[in-house]
Each structure stands twice: as structure tokens, then as C-alpha cells.
C-alpha positions as CSV (number, residue, x, y, z in Angstrom):
1,M,0.0,0.0,0.0
2,I,1.2,3.5,-0.8
3,I,0.4,6.2,1.7
4,N,0.8,9.9,0.7
5,T,1.1,11.9,4.0
6,A,-0.1,15.4,4.6
7,D,3.5,16.6,4.8
8,G,4.2,15.3,1.2
9,K,5.9,12.0,2.0
10,T,5.2,8.9,0.0
11,I,5.5,5.7,2.0
12,D,5.3,2.2,0.6
13,T,4.2,0.1,3.5
14,E,5.5,-3.1,1.9
15,A,9.0,-1.7,1.5
16,D,9.2,0.8,4.3
17,L,7.5,-1.0,7.3
18,T,8.3,-4.3,9.0
19,P,5.5,-6.9,9.1
20,E,5.0,-6.0,12.8
21,E,4.6,-2.3,11.9
22,R,2.1,-3.2,9.2
23,H,0.0,-5.2,11.7
24,V,-0.1,-2.2,14.1
25,L,-0.9,0.1,11.2
26,Q,-4.0,-2.0,10.4
27,K,-5.2,-1.4,13.9
28,L,-4.4,2.3,13.7
29,F,-6.5,2.7,10.5
30,L,-9.4,1.3,12.4
31,W,-8.8,3.6,15.4
32,E,-8.4,6.7,13.1
33,S,-12.0,6.1,12.0
34,L,-13.5,5.1,15.4
35,A,-11.7,7.2,18.0
36,E,-13.8,9.8,19.8
37,S,-10.7,11.9,20.7
38,I,-7.0,12.2,19.9
39,E,-6.2,11.0,23.4
40,Q,-8.2,7.8,22.7
41,F,-6.3,7.2,19.4
42,R,-2.9,7.8,21.1
43,E,-3.8,5.4,24.0
44,E,-4.8,2.7,21.5
45,M,-1.6,3.3,19.5
46,K,0.5,2.9,22.6
47,K,-1.3,-0.4,23.5
48,A,-0.8,-1.7,20.0
49,L,2.9,-0.8,20.0
50,L,3.4,-2.4,23.4
51,K,1.5,-5.6,22.5
52,G,3.1,-6.1,19.2
53,W,2.1,-8.6,16.7
54,N,0.5,-11.7,18.2
55,C,1.7,-10.5,21.7
56,S,5.3,-10.7,20.4
57,G,6.4,-7.7,22.4
58,E,7.0,-4.0,22.0
59,I,7.5,-2.6,18.5
60,S,9.7,0.4,18.0
61,E,8.4,3.1,15.6
62,S,10.5,3.6,12.5
63,P,10.6,7.1,10.9
64,A,8.1,5.9,8.3
65,L,5.6,4.6,10.9
66,K,6.0,7.8,12.9
67,S,5.2,9.8,9.7
68,I,2.1,7.7,9.0
69,I,0.9,8.0,12.7
70,N,1.3,11.8,12.4
71,H,-0.7,11.7,9.2
72,L,-3.5,9.6,10.8
73,E,-3.6,12.0,13.8
74,K,-4.1,15.0,11.5
75,K,-6.9,13.1,9.7
76,L,-8.5,12.3,13.0
77,I,-8.3,15.9,14.3
78,S,-9.9,17.0,11.0
79,R,-12.7,14.5,11.3
80,L,-13.4,15.4,14.9
81,S,-13.5,19.1,14.1
82,L,-15.9,18.4,11.2
83,D,-18.0,16.2,13.5
84,Q,-18.2,19.0,16.0
85,R,-19.3,21.6,13.4
86,V,-21.9,19.2,11.9
87,N,-23.3,18.4,15.3
88,G,-23.4,22.1,16.3
89,K,-20.8,21.9,19.0
90,K,-18.3,24.7,19.6
91,T,-14.8,24.0,18.2
92,D,-11.6,25.3,19.8
């Protein structure tokens, strides 16, 4: 999968991430769409990185994974802001 980040980076998940990182990334895609706050997303990210793949242990974030996580956080913040506007809530 090719991911084009908000900061202009192009990341090929097959070449630039380890299998363990790709596994965590799958979870993060889900949480980016389900999280009700940036804090919830970050907490789930920490859990996924600590648990690893099949409870294999902690996974260190490569620069590529960090860039993708940053991209997902920006997308989440944008979604949450839009949700607040649509639902008539005040945004900060």
C-alpha cells in the first residue's frame, strides 16, 4: 500500500515498514475512523505498539511509521473538528 502523507511524504508500507509495523498500522487505520478523541487514538496506539504482533512484544516506531501515525492523527483531528461543526458543537 502506498500512503501519501499530509507533509508530502510517500511511504510504501510493503518496503518501508516491517510486518509487525504493518500489523499495528491496520489497527491504527481502524482507530483513526473510530476514535472519539485524539487521546483515545494515542492510547490505543500505545497499546498496539506495546503488545506487538500476536503478543510478540514491543514494537519500535520507524521514521516511516511515525510519519504515518502523524498523518493519521491529522486526519482524526480534522474528522473530529468536522463532526463538532456538523453536530453544532463549539470548536476550539
